[in-house]
NUBA-991941 format. One line per 5 residues: their letters; for each residue z, x negated, y negated of N, C-alpha, C. Coordinates in Angstrom, 1 decimal, always signed. Atoms other than C-alpha are relative to their C-alpha. Layout:
REM residues N
A = Z,X,Y,Z,X,Y,Z,X,Y  ...;
END
This chain:
REM residues 178
MRTIW = -0.7,+0.5,+1.2,-0.9,+5.1,+26.6,+0.8,-1.2,+0.4  -0.7,+1.1,-0.4,+1.1,+2.7,+28.6,-0.8,-1.3,-0.1  +0.9,+1.1,+0.1,-1.9,+0.3,+28.7,+0.0,-0.5,-1.5  +0.0,+0.3,+1.4,-2.0,+0.4,+24.9,+1.3,-0.8,-0.4  -1.3,+0.6,+0.4,+1.7,-0.5,+24.6,+0.1,-1.4,+0.6;
ILLIG = -0.1,+1.4,-0.6,+1.4,-3.4,+27.1,-0.9,-0.9,-0.8  +0.9,+0.8,+0.8,-1.6,-4.6,+25.2,+0.5,-0.4,-1.4  -0.6,+0.3,+1.4,+0.1,-4.3,+21.8,+1.2,-1.0,+0.1  -1.2,+0.9,-0.2,+3.3,-6.0,+23.1,-0.6,-1.4,+0.3  +0.6,+1.3,-0.3,+1.1,-8.9,+24.5,-0.5,-0.6,-1.3;
LLSLA = +0.6,+0.6,+1.3,-0.7,-9.3,+21.1,+1.1,-0.3,-0.9  -1.1,+0.4,+0.9,+2.6,-9.2,+19.2,+0.7,-1.2,+0.5  -0.6,+1.2,-0.5,+4.0,-11.8,+21.5,-0.9,-1.2,-0.3  +0.9,+1.0,+0.4,+0.9,-13.9,+20.9,+0.1,-0.4,-1.5  -0.2,+0.2,+1.5,+1.3,-13.5,+17.1,+1.3,-0.7,-0.3;
LAGCA = -1.3,+0.6,+0.2,+5.0,-14.4,+17.3,+0.0,-1.4,+0.5  +0.1,+1.3,-0.6,+4.2,-17.4,+19.5,-0.7,-0.9,-1.0  +0.8,+0.8,+1.0,+1.7,-18.6,+16.9,+0.9,-0.3,-1.2  -0.9,+0.3,+1.1,+4.4,-18.3,+14.2,+1.0,-1.0,+0.4  -1.0,+1.0,-0.4,+6.9,-20.2,+16.2,-0.5,-1.4,+0.1;
ASQTV = +0.6,+1.3,-0.1,+4.5,-23.0,+16.8,-0.2,-0.7,-1.4  +0.3,+0.6,+1.3,+3.8,-23.5,+13.1,+1.1,+0.1,-1.0  -1.0,-0.1,+0.9,+6.9,-22.4,+11.4,+1.3,+0.5,+0.7  -1.3,-0.5,-0.6,+10.6,-21.8,+12.1,+0.4,+1.3,-0.7  -0.4,-1.3,+0.5,+11.7,-18.2,+11.7,+1.5,+0.0,-0.4;
AKDSP = -1.4,-0.1,+0.4,+14.9,-17.7,+9.7,+0.8,+0.9,+0.9  -0.8,-0.8,-0.9,+17.7,-16.4,+11.9,+0.7,+1.1,-0.8  -0.7,-1.0,+0.8,+19.4,-14.5,+9.1,-0.9,+0.8,-0.9  +0.9,-0.8,+0.8,+16.5,-12.4,+7.9,+0.6,+1.3,-0.4  -0.6,-1.3,+0.4,+17.6,-9.5,+5.8,-0.8,+1.2,+0.6;
TLASK = +0.7,-1.2,-0.5,+16.9,-6.1,+7.2,-0.3,+0.9,-1.2  +0.3,-0.8,+1.1,+15.3,-3.5,+5.0,+0.5,+1.4,+0.1  -0.4,-1.4,-0.1,+16.6,-0.1,+4.1,-1.1,+0.9,+0.3  +1.1,-0.9,-0.5,+14.7,+2.9,+5.5,-1.0,+0.3,-1.1  +1.0,-0.3,+1.0,+13.2,+3.8,+2.1,-0.9,-1.2,-0.4;
DVTSL = +0.8,+1.2,+0.2,+12.1,+0.2,+1.6,-1.1,-0.2,+1.0  +0.9,+0.1,-1.1,+10.4,+0.2,+5.0,-1.1,+1.0,-0.2  +1.0,-1.0,+0.3,+8.6,+3.5,+4.1,-1.0,-0.5,-1.1  +0.8,+0.6,+1.1,+7.4,+1.8,+0.9,-0.9,-1.1,+0.5  +0.9,+1.1,-0.5,+6.1,-1.2,+2.8,-1.1,+0.5,+0.9;
VTTAV = +1.0,-0.6,-0.9,+4.3,+0.9,+5.4,-1.1,+0.6,-0.9  +1.0,-0.7,+0.9,+2.7,+3.0,+2.6,-0.8,-1.0,-0.7  +0.8,+1.1,+0.7,+1.7,-0.2,+0.7,-1.0,-0.6,+0.9  +0.9,+0.6,-0.9,+0.2,-1.7,+3.8,-1.2,+0.9,+0.4  +1.1,-0.9,-0.3,-1.9,+1.4,+4.5,-0.8,+0.5,-1.1;
ATSTV = +0.7,-0.5,+1.1,-2.8,+2.7,+1.1,+0.3,-0.8,-1.2  -0.2,+0.9,+1.1,-2.7,-0.3,-1.2,-1.0,+0.3,-1.1  +0.9,-0.2,+1.1,-4.1,+0.0,-4.6,-0.7,-1.3,-0.4  +0.7,+1.3,+0.3,-5.1,-3.7,-4.7,-1.2,+0.0,+1.0  +1.3,+0.0,-0.8,-8.7,-4.0,-3.5,-0.6,-1.4,-0.1;
ITTSG = +0.7,+1.3,-0.1,-10.3,-7.3,-2.4,-1.5,+0.3,+0.1  +1.5,-0.2,-0.1,-14.0,-7.5,-3.0,-0.4,-0.8,+1.3  +0.4,+0.6,-1.2,-15.7,-8.3,+0.3,-1.3,-0.7,-0.2  +1.2,+0.6,+0.3,-18.7,-9.9,-1.4,+0.0,-1.4,+0.6  -0.1,+1.3,-0.6,-17.5,-13.3,-0.2,+0.4,+0.0,+1.5;
WRSYD = -0.4,-0.2,-1.4,-16.7,-12.0,+3.3,-1.2,-0.1,+0.8  +1.1,+0.0,-1.0,-18.8,-12.3,+6.4,+0.1,+1.2,+0.8  +0.1,-1.1,-0.9,-19.9,-9.6,+8.7,+0.1,-0.5,+1.4  -0.1,+0.3,-1.5,-19.0,-9.6,+12.4,-0.3,+1.2,+0.7  +0.5,-1.1,-0.8,-20.6,-7.4,+15.0,+0.2,-0.4,+1.5;
NTQAG = -0.2,+0.2,-1.4,-19.4,-7.2,+18.6,-0.5,+1.2,+0.8  +0.6,-1.2,-0.6,-21.8,-4.9,+20.5,+0.7,+0.3,+1.3  -0.7,-0.2,-1.3,-19.9,-5.4,+23.8,+1.3,+0.8,-0.2  -1.3,-0.7,+0.3,-16.6,-4.3,+22.3,-0.2,+1.3,-0.8  +0.4,-1.2,+0.7,-18.3,-1.7,+20.1,+0.6,+0.2,-1.4;
YSAEY = -0.5,-0.1,+1.4,-17.2,-2.5,+16.6,-0.7,-1.1,-0.9  +0.4,+1.0,+1.0,-18.2,-4.3,+13.4,+1.1,-0.1,-1.0  -1.0,+0.2,+1.0,-15.9,-5.7,+10.7,-0.4,-1.1,-1.0  +0.2,+1.0,+1.0,-15.8,-7.8,+7.6,+1.3,-0.9,+0.0  -1.1,+0.9,+0.0,-13.6,-10.9,+7.4,-0.2,-1.1,-1.0;
PADWT = +0.2,+1.0,+1.1,-12.9,-13.7,+4.8,-0.9,-1.1,+0.6  +1.1,+1.0,-0.4,-15.8,-16.3,+4.9,+0.6,-1.3,+0.5  -0.6,+1.3,-0.5,-13.5,-19.3,+5.4,+0.8,+0.1,+1.3  -0.7,-0.2,-1.3,-11.9,-17.8,+8.5,-0.9,-0.3,+1.2  +0.8,+0.2,-1.2,-13.0,-18.7,+12.0,+0.2,+1.1,+1.0;
VNESI = +0.0,-1.1,-0.9,-13.8,-16.3,+14.8,+0.0,-0.6,+1.4  +0.0,+0.5,-1.4,-12.9,-16.8,+18.5,+0.0,+1.3,+0.9  +0.2,-1.1,-0.9,-14.0,-14.4,+21.2,+0.5,-0.4,+1.4  -0.4,+0.3,-1.3,-12.5,-14.1,+24.7,+0.1,+1.3,+0.8  -0.2,-1.2,-0.9,-12.1,-11.7,+27.7,+1.4,-0.2,+0.6;
GTNGE = -1.4,+0.1,-0.5,-8.5,-11.0,+28.7,+0.0,+0.3,+1.5  -0.1,-0.1,-1.4,-7.2,-10.7,+32.2,-0.2,+1.4,+0.5  +0.3,-1.4,-0.3,-7.6,-6.9,+32.2,-1.4,+0.5,-0.4  +1.4,-0.3,+0.4,-11.2,-7.1,+31.0,-0.1,+0.4,-1.4  +0.1,-0.4,+1.4,-10.3,-6.4,+27.4,-0.7,-1.1,-0.8;
FVTTF = +0.6,+0.9,+0.9,-12.3,-8.0,+24.6,+1.0,-0.4,-1.1  -1.0,+0.4,+1.0,-10.1,-10.1,+22.3,-0.8,-0.9,-1.0  +0.6,+0.7,+1.1,-11.4,-11.4,+19.0,+1.1,-0.4,-1.0  -1.0,+0.4,+1.0,-9.2,-13.5,+16.7,-0.8,-0.6,-1.2  +0.5,+0.4,+1.2,-10.0,-14.1,+13.1,+1.1,-0.8,-0.7;
MAPDN = -1.1,+0.9,+0.4,-8.0,-17.1,+11.8,-0.3,-0.7,-1.4  +0.1,+0.7,+1.2,-7.4,-18.5,+8.3,-0.2,-1.5,+0.3  +0.2,+1.4,-0.2,-8.3,-22.2,+7.8,+1.2,-0.8,+0.4  -1.2,+0.7,-0.3,-4.7,-23.3,+8.0,+0.7,+0.5,+1.2  -0.6,-0.7,-1.2,-4.0,-21.1,+11.1,+1.4,+0.6,-0.3;
AQGLA = -1.3,-0.6,+0.3,-1.0,-19.7,+9.3,+0.0,+1.5,+0.1  +0.1,-1.4,-0.1,-2.3,-16.2,+9.4,-1.4,+0.4,+0.6  +1.2,-0.4,-0.5,-5.0,-14.2,+11.0,+0.1,+1.5,+0.5  +0.1,-1.3,-0.6,-6.0,-11.0,+12.8,-0.5,-0.1,+1.4  +0.5,+0.0,-1.3,-6.5,-10.2,+16.4,-0.4,+1.5,+0.3;
VTVLK = +0.5,-1.3,-0.4,-8.6,-7.3,+17.6,-0.2,+0.0,+1.5  +0.1,-0.1,-1.4,-8.3,-6.2,+21.2,-0.6,+1.4,+0.3  +0.7,-1.2,-0.4,-10.6,-3.6,+22.8,+0.1,+0.1,+1.5  -0.1,-0.3,-1.4,-9.9,-2.1,+26.2,-0.8,+1.3,+0.3  +0.8,-1.2,-0.3,-12.3,+0.3,+27.9,+0.9,+1.1,+0.6;
GETAA = -0.8,-1.2,-0.4,-10.9,+3.8,+28.6,+0.8,+0.5,-1.1  -0.7,-0.7,+1.1,-9.4,+6.3,+26.3,+1.3,+0.6,+0.6  -1.3,-0.6,-0.5,-5.8,+7.6,+26.6,+0.2,+1.3,-0.8  -0.3,-1.3,+0.7,-4.5,+11.0,+25.6,+0.9,-0.4,-1.2  -0.8,+0.3,+1.2,-2.9,+11.0,+22.1,+1.4,+0.4,+0.3;
EEIPD = -1.4,-0.3,-0.3,+0.8,+10.7,+22.5,+0.8,-0.5,-1.2  -0.9,+0.4,+1.1,+3.7,+10.3,+20.0,+0.5,-1.4,+0.4  -0.6,+1.3,-0.2,+4.7,+6.7,+19.6,+1.5,+0.1,+0.1  -1.5,-0.1,-0.1,+8.3,+6.3,+20.8,+0.6,-0.8,-1.1  -0.8,+0.6,+1.1,+10.9,+5.4,+18.2,+0.5,-1.4,+0.5;
MPNTR = -0.4,+1.4,-0.3,+11.3,+1.6,+18.3,+0.9,-0.5,-1.1  -0.8,+0.5,+1.1,+14.1,-0.1,+16.5,-0.7,-0.9,-0.9  +0.5,+0.9,+1.0,+13.1,-1.8,+13.3,-1.5,+0.2,-0.2  +1.5,-0.2,+0.1,+9.5,-0.4,+13.6,-0.2,+1.4,-0.7  +0.3,-1.2,+0.7,+8.1,+2.2,+11.2,-1.5,+0.3,+0.2;
CQPVK = +1.4,-0.4,-0.3,+4.8,+4.0,+12.1,-0.4,+1.2,-0.8  +0.5,-1.2,+0.6,+2.6,+6.4,+10.4,-1.5,+0.2,+0.4  +1.4,-0.2,-0.5,-0.7,+8.1,+11.3,-1.0,-0.5,-1.0  +1.1,+0.4,+0.8,-4.0,+6.7,+10.0,-1.3,+0.4,+0.7  +1.3,-0.2,-0.6,-7.7,+7.1,+10.5,-0.8,-1.3,-0.2;
ISELP = +0.9,+1.2,+0.0,-9.9,+4.1,+11.3,-1.3,+0.4,+0.5  +1.4,-0.4,-0.4,-13.6,+4.7,+11.4,+0.0,+1.4,+0.5  -0.1,-1.4,-0.3,-12.8,+8.4,+11.5,+0.8,+0.3,+1.3  -0.8,-0.2,-1.2,-10.6,+7.9,+14.6,+1.5,+0.0,-0.3  -1.4,+0.0,+0.2,-7.0,+8.9,+14.6,+0.8,-1.1,+0.7;
GQHCL = -0.8,+1.1,-0.6,-4.4,+6.2,+15.2,+1.4,-0.1,-0.7  -1.4,+0.3,+0.5,-1.0,+4.7,+14.3,+0.0,-1.3,-0.7  -0.1,+1.3,+0.7,-0.3,+2.0,+11.8,+1.5,-0.3,+0.0  -1.4,+0.3,-0.1,+3.1,+0.3,+12.4,+0.4,-1.3,-0.7  -0.6,+1.1,+0.6,+5.3,-2.2,+10.6,+1.3,-0.3,+0.7;
DTVAS = -1.3,+0.5,-0.6,+8.0,-4.2,+12.4,+0.7,-0.7,-1.1  -0.7,+0.5,+1.2,+10.6,-4.9,+9.7,+0.7,-1.3,+0.3  -0.7,+1.2,-0.3,+12.3,-7.7,+11.6,-1.0,-1.2,+0.2  +1.0,+1.1,-0.3,+9.2,-9.7,+12.8,-1.0,+0.0,-1.2  +1.0,-0.1,+1.1,+7.2,-8.7,+9.6,-1.4,+0.1,+0.6;
SISTT = +1.3,-0.1,-0.6,+4.3,-7.8,+11.9,-0.6,+1.4,-0.3  +0.8,-1.2,+0.3,+1.6,-5.2,+11.2,-0.9,+0.2,+1.2  +1.0,-0.3,-1.1,-0.4,-3.4,+13.9,-0.6,+1.4,-0.2  +0.6,-1.3,+0.1,-2.8,-0.5,+14.1,-0.7,+0.2,+1.3  +0.6,-0.3,-1.3,-3.8,+1.2,+17.3,-0.7,+1.4,-0.1;
FSGNN = +0.7,-1.2,+0.0,-6.4,+3.9,+17.8,-1.0,+0.0,+1.2  +1.0,+0.0,-1.1,-8.9,+5.1,+20.5,-1.1,+1.0,-0.4  +1.2,-0.8,+0.1,-12.4,+6.6,+20.6,-1.1,-0.6,+0.7  +1.2,+0.5,-0.7,-15.8,+6.2,+22.2,+0.4,-0.6,+1.3  -0.5,+0.5,-1.3,-13.9,+5.7,+25.5,+0.5,-1.4,+0.0;
KQFAI = -0.6,+1.3,+0.1,-12.2,+2.6,+24.2,+1.4,+0.1,-0.8  -1.2,+0.1,+0.7,-8.7,+1.6,+23.0,+0.0,-1.2,-0.9  +0.0,+1.1,+0.9,-8.4,-0.6,+19.9,+1.4,-0.3,-0.5  -1.2,+0.4,+0.6,-5.5,-2.6,+18.7,-0.3,-1.2,-1.0  +0.2,+1.0,+1.1,-5.6,-4.6,+15.4,+1.4,-0.5,-0.4;
VAIGK = -1.3,+0.6,+0.3,-2.7,-7.0,+14.9,-0.1,-1.1,-0.9  -0.1,+1.1,+0.9,-1.8,-9.3,+12.1,+0.7,-1.1,+0.7  -0.6,+1.2,-0.6,-1.0,-12.9,+13.2,+0.6,-0.8,-1.1  -0.6,+0.9,+1.0,+1.4,-15.1,+11.4,+1.2,+0.6,-0.6  -1.2,-0.4,+0.8,+4.6,-14.9,+9.4,-0.4,+0.5,-1.3;
KPDQT = +0.4,-0.6,+1.3,+4.3,-12.6,+6.4,-1.5,+0.1,-0.3  +1.4,-0.1,+0.2,+0.7,-11.6,+6.8,-0.4,+0.6,-1.3  +0.5,-0.5,+1.3,-1.3,-10.8,+3.7,-0.5,+1.4,+0.3  +0.2,-1.4,-0.3,-1.2,-7.0,+3.7,-1.3,+0.5,-0.7  +1.3,-0.4,+0.6,-4.2,-6.8,+1.3,-1.2,-0.3,+0.8;
IYQTF = +1.0,+0.4,-0.9,-6.4,-8.7,+3.6,-0.1,+0.9,+1.2  -0.1,-0.9,-1.1,-5.2,-6.6,+6.5,-0.6,+1.3,-0.3  +0.5,-1.3,+0.4,-5.9,-3.4,+4.7,-1.5,+0.0,-0.3  +1.4,+0.1,+0.3,-9.3,-4.5,+3.5,-0.8,-0.2,+1.3  +0.6,+0.1,-1.3,-10.2,-5.5,+7.1,-0.1,+1.4,+0.7;
LENFT = +0.0,-1.4,-0.6,-9.1,-2.0,+8.3,-1.1,+0.9,-0.7  +1.0,-0.9,+0.7,-11.2,-0.3,+5.6,-1.4,-0.3,+0.3  +1.4,+0.4,-0.3,-14.3,-2.2,+6.6,-0.2,-0.1,+1.5  +0.1,+0.0,-1.5,-13.7,-1.8,+10.4,-0.8,+1.2,+0.4  +0.8,-1.2,-0.4,-16.4,+0.4,+12.0,-0.2,+0.0,+1.5;
VTP = +0.3,-0.1,-1.4,-16.5,+1.6,+15.6,-1.5,+0.4,+0.1  +1.4,-0.2,-0.2,-20.1,+1.4,+16.8,-0.2,+0.6,+1.4  +0.3,-0.6,-1.4,-21.7,+3.3,+19.8,-0.3,-1.0,+1.0;
END
């Protein structure tokens, strides 16, 4: 589980670094009340707004073991991380937002995610695999982690104020492959 957290923190740092390079983050961002946070997490996970994926492209990564749909005007970049993890970034044309998918070989035992300040998590199922969907209320970052098929997956939104509808649609069309 420690590997997932190191991987997730690294991805969140990458996402925040991308934000800092393109935009200045307001120092006095308001914090949200607990019930507002629960509402935001619920909206991010079970949104009633549906994006049609007819204009989206299909992506298949046989090495990492997944396929996904992403907006047709976004670019895809694949790389291998220092620990052998597969990293795929899907970026909007203006590079203001995107998604990063990291896949690391090896499965961890399911553990409770520790309580982190300003972060609210809830259980989800992605491609029938159990995981955690988290919202950081200070950084406005969204992440989803899960494991299965002897792999650990982390999907992280990149950019300031990511489009939750695109994120949710991406998750709904994410499929772990053998």
